[in-house]
PyMOL Python script that loads the backbone (N, CA, C, O; Angstrom):
from pymol import cmd

cmd.read_pdbstr("""\
ATOM      1  N   MET A   1       7.909 136.857  74.360  1.00  0.00           N
ATOM      2  CA  MET A   1       9.288 136.641  74.733  1.00  0.00           C
ATOM      3  C   MET A   1       9.704 135.190  74.472  1.00  0.00           C
ATOM      4  O   MET A   1      10.800 134.942  73.969  1.00  0.00           O
ATOM      5  N   TYR A   2       8.837 134.235  74.811  1.00  0.00           N
ATOM      6  CA  TYR A   2       9.160 132.824  74.622  1.00  0.00           C
ATOM      7  C   TYR A   2       8.441 132.291  73.392  1.00  0.00           C
ATOM      8  O   TYR A   2       7.264 132.588  73.187  1.00  0.00           O
ATOM      9  N   PRO A   3       9.132 131.509  72.573  1.00  0.00           N
ATOM     10  CA  PRO A   3       8.463 130.880  71.438  1.00  0.00           C
ATOM     11  C   PRO A   3       7.464 129.828  71.927  1.00  0.00           C
ATOM     12  O   PRO A   3       7.560 129.345  73.055  1.00  0.00           O
ATOM     13  N   GLU A   4       6.525 129.488  71.081  1.00  0.00           N
ATOM     14  CA  GLU A   4       5.536 128.472  71.433  1.00  0.00           C
ATOM     15  C   GLU A   4       6.235 127.143  71.716  1.00  0.00           C
ATOM     16  O   GLU A   4       7.186 126.763  71.034  1.00  0.00           O
ATOM     17  N   GLY A   5       5.737 126.448  72.742  1.00  0.00           N
ATOM     18  CA  GLY A   5       6.317 125.160  73.104  1.00  0.00           C
ATOM     19  C   GLY A   5       7.457 125.249  74.096  1.00  0.00           C
ATOM     20  O   GLY A   5       7.975 124.224  74.539  1.00  0.00           O
ATOM     21  N   VAL A   6       7.857 126.464  74.453  1.00  0.00           N
ATOM     22  CA  VAL A   6       8.920 126.659  75.430  1.00  0.00           C
ATOM     23  C   VAL A   6       8.262 127.007  76.762  1.00  0.00           C
ATOM     24  O   VAL A   6       7.326 127.806  76.808  1.00  0.00           O
ATOM     25  N   THR A   7       8.745 126.416  77.828  1.00  0.00           N
ATOM     26  CA  THR A   7       8.159 126.631  79.147  1.00  0.00           C
ATOM     27  C   THR A   7       8.477 128.028  79.666  1.00  0.00           C
ATOM     28  O   THR A   7       9.618 128.487  79.617  1.00  0.00           O
ATOM     29  N   ARG A   8       7.446 128.685  80.158  1.00  0.00           N
ATOM     30  CA  ARG A   8       7.602 130.007  80.773  1.00  0.00           C
ATOM     31  C   ARG A   8       7.536 129.856  82.292  1.00  0.00           C
ATOM     32  O   ARG A   8       6.864 128.951  82.786  1.00  0.00           O
ATOM     33  N   PRO A   9       8.214 130.718  83.039  1.00  0.00           N
ATOM     34  CA  PRO A   9       8.140 130.651  84.500  1.00  0.00           C
ATOM     35  C   PRO A   9       6.700 130.692  85.019  1.00  0.00           C
ATOM     36  O   PRO A   9       6.376 130.031  86.006  1.00  0.00           O
ATOM     37  N   GLU A  10       5.847 131.461  84.360  1.00  0.00           N
ATOM     38  CA  GLU A  10       4.455 131.574  84.788  1.00  0.00           C
ATOM     39  C   GLU A  10       3.724 130.245  84.686  1.00  0.00           C
ATOM     40  O   GLU A  10       2.839 129.962  85.494  1.00  0.00           O
ATOM     41  N   GLU A  11       4.083 129.425  83.704  1.00  0.00           N
ATOM     42  CA  GLU A  11       3.463 128.109  83.567  1.00  0.00           C
ATOM     43  C   GLU A  11       3.826 127.225  84.762  1.00  0.00           C
ATOM     44  O   GLU A  11       2.979 126.503  85.289  1.00  0.00           O
ATOM     45  N   ILE A  12       5.070 127.288  85.176  1.00  0.00           N
ATOM     46  CA  ILE A  12       5.527 126.517  86.329  1.00  0.00           C
ATOM     47  C   ILE A  12       4.791 126.984  87.577  1.00  0.00           C
ATOM     48  O   ILE A  12       4.273 126.170  88.342  1.00  0.00           O
ATOM     49  N   GLU A  13       4.746 128.293  87.777  1.00  0.00           N
ATOM     50  CA  GLU A  13       4.067 128.850  88.948  1.00  0.00           C
ATOM     51  C   GLU A  13       2.596 128.446  88.975  1.00  0.00           C
ATOM     52  O   GLU A  13       2.075 128.071  90.025  1.00  0.00           O
ATOM     53  N   HIS A  14       1.935 128.520  87.842  1.00  0.00           N
ATOM     54  CA  HIS A  14       0.518 128.155  87.759  1.00  0.00           C
ATOM     55  C   HIS A  14       0.301 126.673  88.059  1.00  0.00           C
ATOM     56  O   HIS A  14      -0.609 126.320  88.809  1.00  0.00           O
ATOM     57  N   ALA A  15       1.123 125.812  87.483  1.00  0.00           N
ATOM     58  CA  ALA A  15       0.969 124.371  87.699  1.00  0.00           C
ATOM     59  C   ALA A  15       1.130 124.017  89.174  1.00  0.00           C
ATOM     60  O   ALA A  15       0.391 123.189  89.706  1.00  0.00           O
ATOM     61  N   ILE A  16       2.100 124.648  89.825  1.00  0.00           N
ATOM     62  CA  ILE A  16       2.336 124.336  91.234  1.00  0.00           C
ATOM     63  C   ILE A  16       1.217 124.882  92.111  1.00  0.00           C
ATOM     64  O   ILE A  16       0.750 124.186  93.013  1.00  0.00           O
ATOM     65  N   THR A  17       0.781 126.108  91.866  1.00  0.00           N
ATOM     66  CA  THR A  17      -0.294 126.657  92.698  1.00  0.00           C
ATOM     67  C   THR A  17      -1.622 125.949  92.443  1.00  0.00           C
ATOM     68  O   THR A  17      -2.472 125.910  93.333  1.00  0.00           O
ATOM     69  N   ALA A  18      -1.819 125.395  91.264  1.00  0.00           N
ATOM     70  CA  ALA A  18      -3.032 124.608  91.000  1.00  0.00           C
ATOM     71  C   ALA A  18      -3.020 123.325  91.829  1.00  0.00           C
ATOM     72  O   ALA A  18      -4.063 122.889  92.317  1.00  0.00           O
ATOM     73  N   ALA A  19      -1.844 122.721  91.987  1.00  0.00           N
ATOM     74  CA  ALA A  19      -1.734 121.478  92.745  1.00  0.00           C
ATOM     75  C   ALA A  19      -1.617 121.725  94.252  1.00  0.00           C
ATOM     76  O   ALA A  19      -2.040 120.900  95.062  1.00  0.00           O
ATOM     77  N   LEU A  20      -1.042 122.865  94.611  1.00  0.00           N
ATOM     78  CA  LEU A  20      -0.831 123.210  96.020  1.00  0.00           C
ATOM     79  C   LEU A  20      -1.432 124.590  96.280  1.00  0.00           C
ATOM     80  O   LEU A  20      -0.699 125.571  96.403  1.00  0.00           O
ATOM     81  N   PRO A  21      -2.768 124.673  96.366  1.00  0.00           N
ATOM     82  CA  PRO A  21      -3.428 125.972  96.531  1.00  0.00           C
ATOM     83  C   PRO A  21      -2.890 126.720  97.754  1.00  0.00           C
ATOM     84  O   PRO A  21      -2.704 126.146  98.827  1.00  0.00           O
ATOM     85  N   GLY A  22      -2.654 127.991  97.561  1.00  0.00           N
ATOM     86  CA  GLY A  22      -2.141 128.829  98.636  1.00  0.00           C
ATOM     87  C   GLY A  22      -0.626 128.849  98.720  1.00  0.00           C
ATOM     88  O   GLY A  22      -0.063 129.606  99.511  1.00  0.00           O
ATOM     89  N   ALA A  23       0.040 128.038  97.924  1.00  0.00           N
ATOM     90  CA  ALA A  23       1.506 128.019  97.937  1.00  0.00           C
ATOM     91  C   ALA A  23       2.052 129.336  97.385  1.00  0.00           C
ATOM     92  O   ALA A  23       1.457 129.962  96.508  1.00  0.00           O
ATOM     93  N   ARG A  24       3.190 129.728  97.920  1.00  0.00           N
ATOM     94  CA  ARG A  24       3.930 130.871  97.362  1.00  0.00           C
ATOM     95  C   ARG A  24       5.010 130.272  96.467  1.00  0.00           C
ATOM     96  O   ARG A  24       5.844 129.487  96.916  1.00  0.00           O
ATOM     97  N   VAL A  25       4.977 130.654  95.204  1.00  0.00           N
ATOM     98  CA  VAL A  25       5.882 130.058  94.220  1.00  0.00           C
ATOM     99  C   VAL A  25       6.596 131.153  93.451  1.00  0.00           C
ATOM    100  O   VAL A  25       5.995 132.140  93.026  1.00  0.00           O
ATOM    101  N   ARG A  26       7.892 130.953  93.284  1.00  0.00           N
ATOM    102  CA  ARG A  26       8.681 131.863  92.454  1.00  0.00           C
ATOM    103  C   ARG A  26       9.530 131.013  91.532  1.00  0.00           C
ATOM    104  O   ARG A  26      10.340 130.208  91.992  1.00  0.00           O
ATOM    105  N   ALA A  27       9.352 131.186  90.236  1.00  0.00           N
ATOM    106  CA  ALA A  27      10.127 130.452  89.244  1.00  0.00           C
ATOM    107  C   ALA A  27      10.967 131.449  88.444  1.00  0.00           C
ATOM    108  O   ALA A  27      10.481 132.497  88.019  1.00  0.00           O
ATOM    109  N   ILE A  28      12.226 131.099  88.253  1.00  0.00           N
ATOM    110  CA  ILE A  28      13.146 131.949  87.499  1.00  0.00           C
ATOM    111  C   ILE A  28      13.760 131.110  86.388  1.00  0.00           C
ATOM    112  O   ILE A  28      14.273 130.018  86.632  1.00  0.00           O
ATOM    113  N   ASP A  29      13.702 131.626  85.176  1.00  0.00           N
ATOM    114  CA  ASP A  29      14.353 130.997  84.023  1.00  0.00           C
ATOM    115  C   ASP A  29      15.820 131.417  84.086  1.00  0.00           C
ATOM    116  O   ASP A  29      16.137 132.579  83.832  1.00  0.00           O
ATOM    117  N   THR A  30      16.712 130.498  84.417  1.00  0.00           N
ATOM    118  CA  THR A  30      18.112 130.864  84.656  1.00  0.00           C
ATOM    119  C   THR A  30      18.935 131.055  83.400  1.00  0.00           C
ATOM    120  O   THR A  30      20.019 131.634  83.462  1.00  0.00           O
ATOM    121  N   THR A  31      18.449 130.582  82.255  1.00  0.00           N
ATOM    122  CA  THR A  31      19.223 130.717  81.017  1.00  0.00           C
ATOM    123  C   THR A  31      18.523 131.564  79.962  1.00  0.00           C
ATOM    124  O   THR A  31      19.151 131.997  78.995  1.00  0.00           O
ATOM    125  N   GLY A  32      17.231 131.802  80.141  1.00  0.00           N
ATOM    126  CA  GLY A  32      16.461 132.529  79.136  1.00  0.00           C
ATOM    127  C   GLY A  32      15.974 131.659  78.000  1.00  0.00           C
ATOM    128  O   GLY A  32      15.338 132.153  77.068  1.00  0.00           O
ATOM    129  N   ALA A  33      16.264 130.362  78.062  1.00  0.00           N
ATOM    130  CA  ALA A  33      15.886 129.447  76.989  1.00  0.00           C
ATOM    131  C   ALA A  33      14.620 128.658  77.300  1.00  0.00           C
ATOM    132  O   ALA A  33      14.135 127.910  76.451  1.00  0.00           O
ATOM    133  N   GLY A  34      14.075 128.815  78.515  1.00  0.00           N
ATOM    134  CA  GLY A  34      12.849 128.114  78.868  1.00  0.00           C
ATOM    135  C   GLY A  34      13.030 126.651  79.195  1.00  0.00           C
ATOM    136  O   GLY A  34      12.084 125.869  79.101  1.00  0.00           O
ATOM    137  N   ASP A  35      14.260 126.264  79.584  1.00  0.00           N
ATOM    138  CA  ASP A  35      14.458 124.857  79.938  1.00  0.00           C
ATOM    139  C   ASP A  35      15.270 124.647  81.218  1.00  0.00           C
ATOM    140  O   ASP A  35      15.406 123.510  81.670  1.00  0.00           O
ATOM    141  N   HIS A  36      15.807 125.706  81.806  1.00  0.00           N
ATOM    142  CA  HIS A  36      16.541 125.638  83.078  1.00  0.00           C
ATOM    143  C   HIS A  36      15.875 126.609  84.052  1.00  0.00           C
ATOM    144  O   HIS A  36      15.746 127.800  83.769  1.00  0.00           O
ATOM    145  N   PHE A  37      15.453 126.077  85.207  1.00  0.00           N
ATOM    146  CA  PHE A  37      14.712 126.913  86.157  1.00  0.00           C
ATOM    147  C   PHE A  37      15.192 126.709  87.583  1.00  0.00           C
ATOM    148  O   PHE A  37      15.636 125.629  87.974  1.00  0.00           O
ATOM    149  N   GLU A  38      15.085 127.790  88.344  1.00  0.00           N
ATOM    150  CA  GLU A  38      15.180 127.740  89.797  1.00  0.00           C
ATOM    151  C   GLU A  38      13.779 128.021  90.304  1.00  0.00           C
ATOM    152  O   GLU A  38      13.140 128.984  89.882  1.00  0.00           O
ATOM    153  N   VAL A  39      13.302 127.179  91.210  1.00  0.00           N
ATOM    154  CA  VAL A  39      11.942 127.321  91.709  1.00  0.00           C
ATOM    155  C   VAL A  39      11.957 127.247  93.231  1.00  0.00           C
ATOM    156  O   VAL A  39      12.536 126.335  93.820  1.00  0.00           O
ATOM    157  N   GLU A  40      11.310 128.222  93.849  1.00  0.00           N
ATOM    158  CA  GLU A  40      11.147 128.238  95.296  1.00  0.00           C
ATOM    159  C   GLU A  40       9.668 128.085  95.601  1.00  0.00           C
ATOM    160  O   GLU A  40       8.835 128.803  95.048  1.00  0.00           O
ATOM    161  N   VAL A  41       9.342 127.139  96.491  1.00  0.00           N
ATOM    162  CA  VAL A  41       7.951 126.872  96.842  1.00  0.00           C
ATOM    163  C   VAL A  41       7.827 126.838  98.362  1.00  0.00           C
ATOM    164  O   VAL A  41       8.549 126.108  99.041  1.00  0.00           O
ATOM    165  N   VAL A  42       6.909 127.633  98.880  1.00  0.00           N
ATOM    166  CA  VAL A  42       6.565 127.610 100.301  1.00  0.00           C
ATOM    167  C   VAL A  42       5.104 127.189 100.364  1.00  0.00           C
ATOM    168  O   VAL A  42       4.220 127.892  99.875  1.00  0.00           O
ATOM    169  N   ALA A  43       4.859 126.024 100.978  1.00  0.00           N
ATOM    170  CA  ALA A  43       3.496 125.480 100.988  1.00  0.00           C
ATOM    171  C   ALA A  43       3.196 124.773 102.301  1.00  0.00           C
ATOM    172  O   ALA A  43       4.053 124.082 102.853  1.00  0.00           O
ATOM    173  N   ARG A  44       1.994 124.944 102.791  1.00  0.00           N
ATOM    174  CA  ARG A  44       1.586 124.296 104.041  1.00  0.00           C
ATOM    175  C   ARG A  44       1.570 122.774 103.901  1.00  0.00           C
ATOM    176  O   ARG A  44       1.703 122.063 104.897  1.00  0.00           O
ATOM    177  N   GLU A  45       1.410 122.269 102.682  1.00  0.00           N
ATOM    178  CA  GLU A  45       1.423 120.816 102.454  1.00  0.00           C
ATOM    179  C   GLU A  45       2.783 120.194 102.770  1.00  0.00           C
ATOM    180  O   GLU A  45       2.882 118.976 102.921  1.00  0.00           O
ATOM    181  N   PHE A  46       3.818 121.003 102.871  1.00  0.00           N
ATOM    182  CA  PHE A  46       5.155 120.490 103.159  1.00  0.00           C
ATOM    183  C   PHE A  46       5.392 120.248 104.651  1.00  0.00           C
ATOM    184  O   PHE A  46       6.359 119.582 105.021  1.00  0.00           O
ATOM    185  N   ALA A  47       4.529 120.774 105.500  1.00  0.00           N
ATOM    186  CA  ALA A  47       4.709 120.630 106.950  1.00  0.00           C
ATOM    187  C   ALA A  47       4.774 119.155 107.335  1.00  0.00           C
ATOM    188  O   ALA A  47       3.924 118.361 106.930  1.00  0.00           O
ATOM    189  N   GLY A  48       5.776 118.799 108.108  1.00  0.00           N
ATOM    190  CA  GLY A  48       5.930 117.435 108.576  1.00  0.00           C
ATOM    191  C   GLY A  48       6.463 116.467 107.538  1.00  0.00           C
ATOM    192  O   GLY A  48       6.570 115.271 107.810  1.00  0.00           O
ATOM    193  N   ARG A  49       6.797 116.955 106.360  1.00  0.00           N
ATOM    194  CA  ARG A  49       7.313 116.082 105.296  1.00  0.00           C
ATOM    195  C   ARG A  49       8.800 116.364 105.087  1.00  0.00           C
ATOM    196  O   ARG A  49       9.261 117.496 105.231  1.00  0.00           O
ATOM    197  N   GLY A  50       9.527 115.324 104.749  1.00  0.00           N
ATOM    198  CA  GLY A  50      10.942 115.470 104.432  1.00  0.00           C
ATOM    199  C   GLY A  50      11.133 116.142 103.078  1.00  0.00           C
ATOM    200  O   GLY A  50      10.189 116.298 102.302  1.00  0.00           O
ATOM    201  N   LEU A  51      12.359 116.531 102.816  1.00  0.00           N
ATOM    202  CA  LEU A  51      12.686 117.238 101.583  1.00  0.00           C
ATOM    203  C   LEU A  51      12.346 116.424 100.335  1.00  0.00           C
ATOM    204  O   LEU A  51      11.817 116.968  99.365  1.00  0.00           O
ATOM    205  N   VAL A  52      12.645 115.133 100.356  1.00  0.00           N
ATOM    206  CA  VAL A  52      12.355 114.297  99.189  1.00  0.00           C
ATOM    207  C   VAL A  52      10.857 114.266  98.915  1.00  0.00           C
ATOM    208  O   VAL A  52      10.433 114.368  97.764  1.00  0.00           O
ATOM    209  N   GLU A  53      10.059 114.128  99.960  1.00  0.00           N
ATOM    210  CA  GLU A  53       8.607 114.099  99.776  1.00  0.00           C
ATOM    211  C   GLU A  53       8.083 115.451  99.290  1.00  0.00           C
ATOM    212  O   GLU A  53       7.170 115.501  98.466  1.00  0.00           O
ATOM    213  N   GLN A  54       8.650 116.535  99.788  1.00  0.00           N
ATOM    214  CA  GLN A  54       8.264 117.869  99.312  1.00  0.00           C
ATOM    215  C   GLN A  54       8.548 117.990  97.823  1.00  0.00           C
ATOM    216  O   GLN A  54       7.710 118.479  97.066  1.00  0.00           O
ATOM    217  N   HIS A  55       9.714 117.549  97.407  1.00  0.00           N
ATOM    218  CA  HIS A  55      10.091 117.642  95.992  1.00  0.00           C
ATOM    219  C   HIS A  55       9.207 116.746  95.129  1.00  0.00           C
ATOM    220  O   HIS A  55       8.876 117.106  93.999  1.00  0.00           O
ATOM    221  N   ARG A  56       8.827 115.596  95.647  1.00  0.00           N
ATOM    222  CA  ARG A  56       7.920 114.719  94.891  1.00  0.00           C
ATOM    223  C   ARG A  56       6.580 115.413  94.626  1.00  0.00           C
ATOM    224  O   ARG A  56       6.009 115.270  93.545  1.00  0.00           O
ATOM    225  N   LEU A  57       6.087 116.155  95.603  1.00  0.00           N
ATOM    226  CA  LEU A  57       4.829 116.891  95.403  1.00  0.00           C
ATOM    227  C   LEU A  57       4.978 117.919  94.279  1.00  0.00           C
ATOM    228  O   LEU A  57       4.072 118.093  93.463  1.00  0.00           O
ATOM    229  N   VAL A  58       6.121 118.591  94.244  1.00  0.00           N
ATOM    230  CA  VAL A  58       6.354 119.589  93.190  1.00  0.00           C
ATOM    231  C   VAL A  58       6.491 118.911  91.836  1.00  0.00           C
ATOM    232  O   VAL A  58       5.893 119.355  90.856  1.00  0.00           O
ATOM    233  N   TYR A  59       7.276 117.835  91.772  1.00  0.00           N
ATOM    234  CA  TYR A  59       7.432 117.121  90.503  1.00  0.00           C
ATOM    235  C   TYR A  59       6.098 116.580  89.994  1.00  0.00           C
ATOM    236  O   TYR A  59       5.849 116.585  88.789  1.00  0.00           O
ATOM    237  N   ALA A  60       5.245 116.116  90.893  1.00  0.00           N
ATOM    238  CA  ALA A  60       3.921 115.636  90.490  1.00  0.00           C
ATOM    239  C   ALA A  60       3.110 116.783  89.889  1.00  0.00           C
ATOM    240  O   ALA A  60       2.387 116.588  88.912  1.00  0.00           O
ATOM    241  N   ALA A  61       3.227 117.965  90.465  1.00  0.00           N
ATOM    242  CA  ALA A  61       2.506 119.132  89.941  1.00  0.00           C
ATOM    243  C   ALA A  61       3.014 119.532  88.559  1.00  0.00           C
ATOM    244  O   ALA A  61       2.262 120.067  87.744  1.00  0.00           O
ATOM    245  N   LEU A  62       4.291 119.270  88.302  1.00  0.00           N
ATOM    246  CA  LEU A  62       4.914 119.676  87.039  1.00  0.00           C
ATOM    247  C   LEU A  62       4.979 118.554  86.008  1.00  0.00           C
ATOM    248  O   LEU A  62       5.621 118.698  84.967  1.00  0.00           O
ATOM    249  N   GLU A  63       4.320 117.449  86.295  1.00  0.00           N
ATOM    250  CA  GLU A  63       4.420 116.267  85.432  1.00  0.00           C
ATOM    251  C   GLU A  63       4.241 116.591  83.942  1.00  0.00           C
ATOM    252  O   GLU A  63       5.013 116.112  83.111  1.00  0.00           O
ATOM    253  N   GLY A  64       3.254 117.381  83.606  1.00  0.00           N
ATOM    254  CA  GLY A  64       2.994 117.704  82.207  1.00  0.00           C
ATOM    255  C   GLY A  64       4.032 118.613  81.576  1.00  0.00           C
ATOM    256  O   GLY A  64       4.165 118.643  80.352  1.00  0.00           O
ATOM    257  N   LEU A  65       4.769 119.355  82.393  1.00  0.00           N
ATOM    258  CA  LEU A  65       5.789 120.272  81.876  1.00  0.00           C
ATOM    259  C   LEU A  65       7.185 119.660  81.852  1.00  0.00           C
ATOM    260  O   LEU A  65       8.057 120.140  81.127  1.00  0.00           O
ATOM    261  N   MET A  66       7.407 118.616  82.627  1.00  0.00           N
ATOM    262  CA  MET A  66       8.755 118.071  82.778  1.00  0.00           C
ATOM    263  C   MET A  66       9.422 117.643  81.470  1.00  0.00           C
ATOM    264  O   MET A  66      10.642 117.778  81.369  1.00  0.00           O
ATOM    265  N   PRO A  67       8.711 117.141  80.471  1.00  0.00           N
ATOM    266  CA  PRO A  67       9.406 116.794  79.227  1.00  0.00           C
ATOM    267  C   PRO A  67      10.095 117.988  78.559  1.00  0.00           C
ATOM    268  O   PRO A  67      11.011 117.810  77.756  1.00  0.00           O
ATOM    269  N   ARG A  68       9.651 119.204  78.893  1.00  0.00           N
ATOM    270  CA  ARG A  68      10.245 120.405  78.286  1.00  0.00           C
ATOM    271  C   ARG A  68      11.277 121.073  79.199  1.00  0.00           C
ATOM    272  O   ARG A  68      11.911 122.050  78.802  1.00  0.00           O
ATOM    273  N   ILE A  69      11.449 120.554  80.410  1.00  0.00           N
ATOM    274  CA  ILE A  69      12.379 121.163  81.366  1.00  0.00           C
ATOM    275  C   ILE A  69      13.622 120.291  81.458  1.00  0.00           C
ATOM    276  O   ILE A  69      13.534 119.102  81.765  1.00  0.00           O
ATOM    277  N   HIS A  70      14.769 120.882  81.194  1.00  0.00           N
ATOM    278  CA  HIS A  70      16.033 120.139  81.225  1.00  0.00           C
ATOM    279  C   HIS A  70      16.632 120.120  82.630  1.00  0.00           C
ATOM    280  O   HIS A  70      17.153 119.095  83.071  1.00  0.00           O
ATOM    281  N   ALA A  71      16.560 121.255  83.335  1.00  0.00           N
ATOM    282  CA  ALA A  71      17.147 121.352  84.672  1.00  0.00           C
ATOM    283  C   ALA A  71      16.199 122.116  85.585  1.00  0.00           C
ATOM    284  O   ALA A  71      15.625 123.137  85.206  1.00  0.00           O
ATOM    285  N   LEU A  72      16.049 121.590  86.809  1.00  0.00           N
ATOM    286  CA  LEU A  72      15.140 122.208  87.770  1.00  0.00           C
ATOM    287  C   LEU A  72      15.799 122.187  89.146  1.00  0.00           C
ATOM    288  O   LEU A  72      16.004 121.123  89.731  1.00  0.00           O
ATOM    289  N   ALA A  73      16.127 123.366  89.652  1.00  0.00           N
ATOM    290  CA  ALA A  73      16.688 123.493  91.003  1.00  0.00           C
ATOM    291  C   ALA A  73      15.539 123.892  91.922  1.00  0.00           C
ATOM    292  O   ALA A  73      14.917 124.937  91.729  1.00  0.00           O
ATOM    293  N   LEU A  74      15.259 123.063  92.918  1.00  0.00           N
ATOM    294  CA  LEU A  74      14.123 123.306  93.808  1.00  0.00           C
ATOM    295  C   LEU A  74      14.586 123.714  95.203  1.00  0.00           C
ATOM    296  O   LEU A  74      15.551 123.173  95.744  1.00  0.00           O
ATOM    297  N   ARG A  75      13.875 124.674  95.764  1.00  0.00           N
ATOM    298  CA  ARG A  75      13.986 125.013  97.183  1.00  0.00           C
ATOM    299  C   ARG A  75      12.565 124.975  97.717  1.00  0.00           C
ATOM    300  O   ARG A  75      11.708 125.732  97.262  1.00  0.00           O
ATOM    301  N   THR A  76      12.314 124.108  98.670  1.00  0.00           N
ATOM    302  CA  THR A  76      10.980 123.957  99.214  1.00  0.00           C
ATOM    303  C   THR A  76      11.032 124.039 100.732  1.00  0.00           C
ATOM    304  O   THR A  76      12.030 123.683 101.358  1.00  0.00           O
ATOM    305  N   ARG A  77       9.922 124.521 101.314  1.00  0.00           N
ATOM    306  CA  ARG A  77       9.806 124.559 102.777  1.00  0.00           C
ATOM    307  C   ARG A  77       8.375 124.871 103.158  1.00  0.00           C
ATOM    308  O   ARG A  77       7.634 125.467 102.377  1.00  0.00           O
ATOM    309  N   PRO A  78       7.981 124.465 104.369  1.00  0.00           N
ATOM    310  CA  PRO A  78       6.669 124.854 104.870  1.00  0.00           C
ATOM    311  C   PRO A  78       6.739 126.317 105.337  1.00  0.00           C
ATOM    312  O   PRO A  78       7.831 126.829 105.583  1.00  0.00           O
ATOM    313  N   PRO A  79       5.603 126.986 105.460  1.00  0.00           N
ATOM    314  CA  PRO A  79       5.590 128.413 105.821  1.00  0.00           C
ATOM    315  C   PRO A  79       6.247 128.718 107.162  1.00  0.00           C
ATOM    316  O   PRO A  79       6.853 129.778 107.321  1.00  0.00           O
ATOM    317  N   GLU A  80       6.139 127.806 108.131  1.00  0.00           N
ATOM    318  CA  GLU A  80       6.668 128.095 109.455  1.00  0.00           C
ATOM    319  C   GLU A  80       8.186 127.945 109.551  1.00  0.00           C
ATOM    320  O   GLU A  80       8.785 128.333 110.555  1.00  0.00           O
ATOM    321  N   GLU A  81       8.806 127.389 108.523  1.00  0.00           N
ATOM    322  CA  GLU A  81      10.254 127.203 108.534  1.00  0.00           C
ATOM    323  C   GLU A  81      10.926 128.415 107.909  1.00  0.00           C
ATOM    324  O   GLU A  81      10.483 128.904 106.870  1.00  0.00           O
ATOM    325  N   LYS A  82      11.968 128.890 108.520  1.00  0.00           N
ATOM    326  CA  LYS A  82      12.708 130.056 108.011  1.00  0.00           C
ATOM    327  C   LYS A  82      13.492 129.666 106.765  1.00  0.00           C
ATOM    328  O   LYS A  82      14.013 128.556 106.656  1.00  0.00           O
ATOM    329  N   ALA A  83      13.562 130.619 105.816  1.00  0.00           N
ATOM    330  CA  ALA A  83      14.366 130.403 104.607  1.00  0.00           C
ATOM    331  C   ALA A  83      15.826 130.337 105.006  1.00  0.00           C
ATOM    332  O   ALA A  83      16.273 131.091 105.870  1.00  0.00           O
ATOM    333  N   GLY A  84      16.559 129.451 104.390  1.00  0.00           N
ATOM    334  CA  GLY A  84      17.951 129.288 104.777  1.00  0.00           C
ATOM    335  C   GLY A  84      18.815 129.268 103.636  1.00  0.00           C
ATOM    336  O   GLY A  84      20.030 129.137 103.785  1.00  0.00           O
TER     337      GLY A  84
END
""", "prot")
cmd.dss("prot")
cmd.show_as("cartoon", "prot")
cmd.util.cbc("prot")
cmd.orient("prot")
């Protein structure tokens, strides 16, 4: 479905779960072009951390993929927090 060199949602999910084991991750390609994504991450590592710090953890996990990603909408939360 995706040409070589284009980011797939599965690559994003794998990179995040490798950095945050046990995280629940859902990545959606919003345009079908492999460069705009919505990503939801629920991870115990987010407990007690502010939103900016949570997002920094995700961006660190995606460091190798970020040059190929144009837009990334993140929703992050620890498991004990209700989705809103």
